[in-house]
C-alpha positions as CSV (number, residue, x, y, z in Angstrom):
1,M,193.0,162.0,55.2
2,I,193.5,160.3,59.2
3,F,196.2,160.7,61.5
4,L,196.7,158.6,64.7
5,L,198.2,161.1,66.9
6,P,199.2,160.2,70.6
7,S,196.8,159.7,73.0
8,R,196.8,160.4,77.4
9,N,195.4,158.1,78.3
10,K,194.8,154.3,77.5
11,S,190.9,154.9,77.0
12,T,190.7,157.0,74.7
13,I,191.9,157.1,70.6
14,A,193.1,160.2,69.2
15,I,192.4,161.0,65.6
16,E,193.0,164.3,63.2
17,V,190.9,164.0,59.8
18,S,192.3,166.3,57.2
19,R,191.2,166.4,54.4
20,S,189.2,163.5,53.0
21,V,187.8,160.1,54.6
22,T,189.1,157.0,52.2
23,E,187.9,153.3,52.6
24,E,191.7,152.8,53.8
25,D,191.7,155.9,56.6
26,S,189.1,153.8,57.8
27,K,190.0,149.9,58.3
28,F,193.4,151.7,59.8
29,V,190.4,153.4,62.2
30,E,188.9,149.9,62.3
31,N,192.8,148.1,63.1
32,I,193.3,150.4,65.8
33,V,190.3,150.3,67.6
34,E,190.1,146.6,67.0
35,E,194.5,146.1,68.7
36,R,193.5,148.7,71.7
37,F,190.8,148.2,72.9
38,G,189.6,144.5,71.7
39,K,186.1,144.1,72.2
40,N,185.9,144.6,75.7
41,D,187.8,148.1,77.3
42,P,186.0,150.6,76.7
43,I,186.6,153.6,74.1
44,N,186.5,157.3,74.0
45,A,187.2,159.0,70.7
46,L,188.9,162.6,70.3
47,V,188.1,163.9,67.0
48,I,189.8,166.7,65.9
49,I,188.3,167.8,62.3
50,N,190.3,169.6,59.7
51,E,189.4,171.0,56.6
52,L,187.6,168.8,54.4
53,D,187.0,168.3,51.0
54,G,183.3,167.9,50.2
55,T,182.9,165.1,53.5
56,S,179.0,165.7,55.7
57,L,179.6,164.5,59.7
58,S,177.8,162.1,58.3
59,G,179.2,160.8,55.8
60,M,182.2,160.7,57.4
61,L,181.2,159.0,60.5
62,K,180.0,156.3,58.1
63,G,184.0,156.1,56.7
64,I,184.7,155.6,60.2
65,K,182.7,152.8,60.0
66,F,182.3,151.8,64.1
67,D,182.2,148.4,64.0
68,I,178.3,147.6,66.2
69,D,180.9,145.3,68.1
70,H,183.0,148.9,69.2
71,Y,180.0,151.2,69.7
72,D,178.7,149.6,72.5
73,Q,182.1,150.0,73.6
74,S,181.8,153.8,72.8
75,N,181.5,156.0,76.0
76,K,182.6,159.7,75.4
77,F,183.3,161.1,71.3
78,A,185.0,164.9,72.1
79,V,184.9,166.4,68.5
80,V,187.1,169.4,68.1
81,A,186.6,171.9,65.4
82,D,186.0,175.2,63.8
83,K,182.7,176.4,63.8
84,K,181.8,175.3,60.6
85,W,181.4,171.6,62.0
86,L,180.7,173.0,65.4
87,E,177.4,173.6,64.2
88,M,177.1,170.0,61.7
89,S,178.5,167.8,65.7
90,A,175.2,169.1,67.5
91,K,173.6,166.2,65.6
92,L,176.0,163.9,66.3
93,S,174.2,162.6,68.9
94,D,171.5,162.2,66.8
95,L,173.9,159.7,65.3
96,L,175.3,158.2,67.5
97,P,172.5,157.3,70.2
98,N,174.0,156.1,74.0
99,I,177.7,157.9,73.3
100,E,178.2,161.4,75.3
101,V,178.9,163.6,72.4
102,E,181.0,167.6,73.0
103,S,182.4,170.0,70.8
104,F,184.7,171.6,71.3
105,E,186.5,175.0,69.8
106,P,190.4,174.2,68.4
107,N,191.6,176.4,71.5
108,E,189.6,174.8,73.8
109,L,191.7,171.0,73.6
110,E,192.9,170.9,76.5
111,L,188.8,171.6,78.1
112,A,188.6,168.0,75.3
113,W,191.0,166.6,77.0
114,G,189.4,167.6,80.3
115,W,185.9,166.2,79.8
116,L,186.9,162.9,77.8
117,E,189.3,162.1,81.3
118,S,186.0,163.2,83.7
119,K,183.8,160.5,84.8
């Protein structure tokens, strides 16, 4: 499931991912991105990953389906997760070229927000 979280700024979408990512979840995120950012505004993402049932990082990203139109708008991607997911998110840069990606442990949420808000 994907839950929308309050964002600290208008250029960042904040979501929490738990259990598994469904097609409905993907559509939900796409609709929010389209509504908030249109086709031109830059997008940052804060993604908090909790326990996932049989979902790989690449599978999750494919499930979220950042539309190619929005991919070009994507700027920074902060992943907040436990060590297992942090190790996997190190490969995230390969899956998302031209997007800045940083990984943070759950107790580093403030650091993640700070990184997203920095120029």
